[in-house]
C-alpha positions in Angstrom: -33.5 -71.1 -10.1 -29.9 -70.6 -10.8 -30.7 -69.0 -14.3 -33.3 -67.0 -12.8 -31.1 -65.2 -10.4 -28.4 -64.6 -13.2 -31.2 -63.1 -15.3 -32.4 -61.0 -12.4 -28.7 -59.7 -11.8 -28.5 -58.8 -15.7 -32.0 -57.1 -15.7 -30.8 -55.1 -12.6 -27.5 -54.2 -14.0 -29.2 -53.3 -17.3 -31.8 -51.1 -15.4 -28.9 -49.3 -13.3 -26.8 -48.6 -16.3 -29.8 -47.3 -18.3 -30.6 -45.2 -15.2 -27.2 -43.7 -14.9 -27.2 -43.2 -18.7 -30.3 -41.2 -19.0 -29.4 -39.0 -15.7 -25.8 -38.4 -17.3 -27.5 -37.3 -20.6 -30.0 -35.3 -19.1 -27.7 -33.5 -16.9 -25.4 -32.8 -20.0 -28.4 -31.8 -22.2 -29.7 -29.2 -19.4 -26.5 -28.1 -18.7 -25.7 -27.3 -22.5 -29.3 -25.6 -22.7 -28.7 -23.6 -19.8 -25.2 -22.2 -20.7 -26.5 -21.4 -24.2 -29.6 -19.5 -22.6 -27.1 -17.7 -20.1 -24.8 -16.8 -23.1 -27.6 -15.4 -25.1 -29.0 -13.4 -22.0 -25.5 -12.1 -21.2 -24.9 -10.9 -25.0 -28.2 -9.2 -24.8 -27.3 -7.4 -21.4 -23.8 -6.5 -21.9 -24.7 -3.5 -24.6 -27.4 -2.5 -22.3 -24.8 -2.0 -19.5 -22.5 -0.5 -21.8 -25.4 2.2 -22.9 -26.4 3.0 -19.2 -22.6 3.5 -18.2 -21.9 5.8 -21.3 -25.1 7.6 -21.2 -26.1 8.0 -17.5 -23.3 6.9 -15.2 -20.4 8.3 -16.6 -21.9 12.0 -17.3 -23.3 11.9 -13.7 -19.8 11.4 -12.5 -18.5 14.2 -14.5 -21.1 16.5 -13.3 -20.3 15.4 -9.9 -16.7 15.9 -10.2 -17.4 19.2 -11.7 -19.8 20.2 -9.1 -17.1 19.6 -6.4 -14.2 21.2 -8.2 -13.0 24.0 -6.2 -11.8 26.0 -9.4 -15.2 26.3 -10.7 -16.9 26.8 -7.4 -14.5 29.8 -6.8 -15.0 30.9 -10.2 -19.0 30.7 -10.0 -19.0 32.9 -6.6 -16.9 35.6 -8.0 -18.9 38.5 -9.3 -16.3 39.4 -12.0 -15.3 35.9 -12.9 -13.5 36.0 -16.3 -15.1 33.8 -19.1 -11.7 32.4 -20.5 -10.3 30.5 -17.7 -13.7 28.8 -17.3 -14.0 28.3 -21.1 -10.5 27.0 -21.3 -11.4 24.5 -18.1 -14.5 23.2 -20.0 -12.7 23.0 -23.4 -9.9 20.8 -21.4 -12.6 18.5 -19.8 -14.6 18.3 -23.1 -11.6 17.3 -25.0 -10.3 14.7 -22.5 -13.6 12.8 -21.7 -14.8 13.5 -25.6 -18.0 15.1 -24.2 -19.7 18.6 -24.6 -19.5 20.1 -21.2 -21.0 23.3 -19.9 -21.6 25.4 -16.7 -24.2 28.0 -15.6 -23.2 30.8 -13.7 -26.3 32.3 -11.9 -24.6 35.5 -10.8 -23.6 36.5 -14.5 -27.1 34.8 -15.7 -25.1 32.9 -18.1 -24.6 29.5 -19.6 -21.3 28.7 -21.1 -20.5 25.6 -23.3 -17.3 24.1 -24.0 -17.7 25.0 -27.7 -17.5 28.4 -26.8 -21.2 29.2 -27.4 -23.0 31.2 -24.6 -26.8 31.5 -23.9 -28.3 33.8 -21.3 -30.4 32.4 -18.2 -33.7 34.3 -18.6 -36.8 33.0 -16.7 -38.6 33.2 -20.2 -35.8 30.6 -21.3 -35.4 28.4 -18.4 -35.9 25.3 -20.6 -32.3 25.9 -21.6 -31.0 24.3 -18.4 -32.6 21.1 -19.4 -31.4 20.8 -23.1 -28.1 19.9 -24.1 -26.5 21.4 -27.2 -25.8 19.3 -30.1 -22.4 18.5 -31.3 -22.9 20.4 -34.2 -23.6 23.8 -32.4 
């Protein structure tokens, strides 16, 4: 009977040590798998956020800034607005943010680009409002 109790204790201790070892190993393995999956997912998503930021959010913020700029609002409202101050402003913004900027003046029926290029706003050429010039123009 004495040997049976010792054997039972030995088996119980071995069982608990085995269970704790299996649980610890499983935990560490799953933690490693989950961390590597998260790193792979993160490395796949970060360039996407960067692209969305540079191609959508940043231009929208700039357009919002320019739309609320009092200088541009005043110049666009004038019937006899000079092109030079507007072009200078557009070139300054384009240089600062490394983009091509433009403004459409409805009263003059004209689009002025930061590159110095101008297009007329004709009803037959309405699609010009939705296209952006290439950097080579």
